[in-house]
N, C-alpha and C positions, 0 to 999 in steps of 0.2 A: 387686702382687697375690700372695697366698700360695696356692700350688698344692699339692694332695695327691691321693692316690688311695685308693679303697676298693672293695670288691666290690659292696656295696649301699648306696646313699645313701637315707636315710629322712627324709621331710619330715613333721614332726609328732610330738611326744612325748605323744600321748594313749595310750589303751590299745592301739590298733591298732599304732602305730609302735613303742612300747616292747616290746610282746609279740613283734612280728616280729623286732626286734633281738635279743631274748632267745632266741627259737627258733633264729635263724640262728647265734648264738653257740654254742648246744648242738650244732649241726651243724658247727662249725668254720669258719663263714663270717663274714668281717669286715664290719662295717657302721658307719656314722656317722649319728647322729640329729641333725637340726637343728630348733629350736623357737623361735618368735617370742616366746613368753612366758618369764617367769622360772620357776625351779623352784618357788618359793614360790607362784606363781599356779596352776600346774597341780596342785599338791598341795592347794590350798585350794578349788578349784572344786568345789562339792558338786553331784553329779548322782545320778540314780537308781542303784540297785544291786541289781537282781534278777538273779541269775546262774542260767542253766540248768545242768542236770546236766552237760552236755558241757563247758561253760565251767569249772565247778568241777573236773572231772576233768583237763582240760588244764592248768590252773594248778597243780594238785597234782602231776601227773606231771612237769611241767617244773621243779619245785623252787621255785616262788614262792607256794605256797598254804598255807604253815605258819600264818601269822597269820590268814589267812582261815578256816582250819579251826578255829582257837582262838576267834576273835571273831565269826565270822559266825553268822547265825541260819538253821538249817535249817527250812524250812517244807514240810510234807507236804500242804498244801491251801491253798485260798483261799476267801473268802466272797463270794458274790454277794448283795447286799442290794437288795430292791425291795418295794414295797407294804408297807413297815414290818416286813419279816421277813428274816432272814438264812438263807442256804442254803449249806452247805459243799460245795465240789467237792473230793473226796479225791484229790489229784493222784497221790500215791504208790500208792494202791490201784488207780487206774485205768490206770496206766502201767507196771505190773510192777516197782515199786520205785523209780522215779525221783522226785526232789524238786527244790526250788529252794533257793538260798542267798541271803539278804539280806545284802549286804556292799557298802558304798558304792563307787562308781566311783573316787573320789579315794583311797580306801584301796588299791584295786588299783594305781593309778598309783604311790602311795608304795612299794608292795612291788616293783614293776617297776623304778623308778628306783634303788632301793637295790641290787637284784640286779645291774643293769647296771654301776653304778659300782663295786661291790665286785669285779666280774669284770674291771674295767679297760675297760669299754665307754666309748665316746666319745659324749657328749651335749652339744651346744652350745646353750645357752639364750640368749634375748634376741638372736636373729638378726634382721636387718632386710633388706628388699629382695631376698628370694630369687627367683631366676629360673632356669628350666630351659632347656637348650639341647641340640641334637643328639639328640633323643629317638628319632629314626628311624635312628640310626646304632648301631654296635656300641660306641660310647664316649660315652654321654650325660654331660652336665656340669650342675652346679649352681653358680651364683654367688650370693654373698650378702655382707653386711657383718656382721662380728662383732668386737666390741671395737675399733671404729674402723679395721678392716682389711678390705680386699676379699679374699674367699677364692674359690677355684674348686676344686671336688671333681670329679674324673673317676671314673667307676665303670662297672660292667657293667650294673647295673639301678638304676632309681629307683622307690621305693615312695611313692606319694602318700597319706599318712595324715594330712593336714592339715585335715580337716573340710570342712564345707559351704562355708565362706567362704575356703578356702585357695587357693593359687596353682596347685595341680596340675591339677585338672579344667579350669579355663579355659585352660590351656596347650594342651590338645588342640584342634585346629582344629574349629570348630563343625560343619563338613560331615562330620566323622568321628565325631560322637557324637549320640545321641538322648537327650533328657531327658523324663521322664514326671513330672508334678507334679500334686498335688492339695492345695490350701490349704483348711483347715478354718475355718469361721466362728466358732470359739471357741478359747480358750486354757486353760491351767491356772494358777490362782493357787496357788503353793506356799509353805508355811511350814515352818520348823524350830522346834520348841518344846521347852523343857525340861519334861518331864512323864513320868510312868510310862506304860508301854504300856497302850493301851486295848483291844488285841486280841492274840491269840496268832498270828494269821495275817492277811495283807492283806485288806482289805475294799474291794470295788468296789461302789459304791452308785449305783443309778439312782433319780432323784427328779424330781418335777414341776419343781423349780427348777434342775435340772441335776445333772451327775455329781459324785461326791466319792470320794476315796480315802484310806484310812488305812493307814500302814505304820510300821514301827519301824526306827530307825537304830541304837539302842543301848538299854540298860535305862533311860537317862536322857533320850535324845533321840528325838523322834518326828517323822515327816515326814507332812504332811497336804496334800491338794490339793482344790480344787474348781473346777469349770468356770466360766469367766468370759469377758468380752469381751477379746479379745487386745489391743485398743487402749486398754483401761482403764489407769488410773494407780494404782500402789501407794499413793499418798498418799490415794486415795479410800477406803482400807480401814483404818480404825483397828482396833485389836485387838478392841474390843467388837463391831464389825460382823462381823469374821471369825468370831468364836465363834458369834454368832447364826446366821450362814449355815451353818456346819458342823453345829451342833446340829440345825438344821431339816432338812438333807439326810440326816443320818445317824440320825435318830430312828427308834426301833423300838417295837413293842408288846411287846417281850420283856424290858424292864427294863435294857437295855444303856446304859451311860453313857460319854460321851467325856470323858477326863481333860484338863483345861486346865492351862496353865502359862505361863511367860514365852516369848513369841515373840521370837526373836532373828534371824530372817532371813525376808524376804518377797520374792517375785519372781513375775513373770508370764512364761510361756513360750508362744510361738505354736506351732501344730501344723500339720504338713504331712506328706504322703507324697511321696517323691521317689526316682527311680532314674535313673542315667545308664548308658547302654549304648553300646559295650562298656566294660569296666573296664580295658582295655589300649590303649595307643597306643605302638607301637614298643617301646622298653625301659622305658616308664612303666607301672606297675600301680597302679590305685586300690584303696584299701581303707577300710572304715569309712565315716564320714559324708561323706567326699569323694565317695563313689559313691552313697550311699543314705541316706535319712532315713525313719524310721517314727514315727507318733505314739506317745507313751509308754504308751498304754493296754495294749499287748501285751507291754511290757517286753522288747523285742527289740533295741534299739539297740546296746548294748555286746556282746550275744551275737552279733549279726551281724558286728561288727567282729572278734571273736575267731575266728569261723569263716572269715572272709576271710583272715586272716593265717595260720591253720592251713593252708589250701589253698595259699596263696602260698608259705609257707616250704617246704612239701613240693615244690613245683615248682622253686624256686630250688635246693634241696638236690639234687634229681635232676639238675639242669643241671650242677652242679659235681662231682657224684659220677660221672656216666657220660656227660655232655654230651648228655643227652636233653632236648629241649625240649617233649616231648609234654604234660607236665603244665602247663607255662607256657602253651602254646598253648590249652589247655582251661580255663585259670584263670577267665576271664570267664564262660564258659558254666556251669562247675561252680558258681561262687559265686552266679550269678544264679538258679539253680534254688532255692536256699535263700532267697535274698533275696525273690523274688516270693511264695514261700509265706508268709514272715513279713509281707510287705506286705499280703497278703490277710488274714491273721489279725489284724493290728493294725487294719486298716480295719474288719473285722467287729466286733471288740470295741468299737472307738470308735463305730461306727454303732449298736450295740445299747444302749450305756449313756449316750450323751449326748443332750441336747436340741438340736435344730437350729433355726435362725432361722425356717425355713419349716415347722416342725412343724404338723401338724393333729391333732385328737383321734384320728383314725384311725391316724396314724403312731404316736402314743403307745401306743395299745392294741396295735398290732402288736409294738412293743418289749416290752411286758409279756408278750405271748403267747410271744415267742421266749425270753425269760428263763425263763418257766415251763417251756417245752420243755426248755431246757438242764438245769434242775435236777430234772426228773422223768424224762428219758430217759437211760438209761445210755449209749446209743450217742452221743447228742449231748454228754454230759458227757465222754466219752472223747475226742471230737474236740477239745474245749476243752483238756483236760488234756494230751494229746499235743503239741499246738502250744505250750502254755504252758511245759512243761518242756524242750522242744526235742528 
């Protein structure tokens, strides 16, 4: 067995783990990141990319936001579309100047991997059989196989940034954690398409047939979603059927047209709300999807992960700087305040825009009344805008 030491061992090379490693590096703290997938896999996994103002600011301030600022799309508003009409929510106007950035998550990962490797950071890809030990001691350990060799890393802290299906959260004894879950009776059918932009800002559409979303990934690539049965099969959706459904759900009385093109990726994602409390067990700290999941309607997943590691990096830095554990002791409570607010917002947006399996005509009319309230009441629009931009 090959043994080594580091200050912080990080499980997972997603946005949470990579950004934590980067922030710790800037504070002079050593870390090792281990990841079960290859570098090619993590950099090619296409996920949503709506970045809050705070996320944009942190990436820029920490020196990994250069390409984001050159290639990302700044949006100062979003559209809510219902009853055949679009209504713009002016985010920047309603929030005192804040906006959002559309920049795909895998591009953030590419930037972070590049920054860590250029700085001599250690990322071990294609790790197998990771297991955590002695988490309730002052010297926790991680064992895993890498390149046909058994490794053991001793460290001061372990950061579990390995997602919902990772090993970190299940390692916490069940009696020591509480999990809150809501499964939604629908999913999102997502496509990537080679086409020019159909909109200058994201469109969230409510329709009798279900929700739809239009967003832009680049001047040549568009990302489109529509509500579907999470148990459906992609094979049941040939291109012609997809376009028919999107045209129906996004139709307006205002002359707007959806641009079609070559569909080169299709997929169905299930939707759930999930929170695990607390986000700490001994020297293990959970961050990102390992601790919480939100439905994508509110565009909060990546942003919550960024906030988690911002808080966690500050706590770890304070520990090494002056041996204070106050911030670390408060990590879970501090992060969960933001998480539950985002859980509420994402649930609210999801409930307002989607059709549910047990919908009645009454419920449908209530949704329309709420949407009308949002677009005609400045106070209600501010509530949406403040939560959306973070």
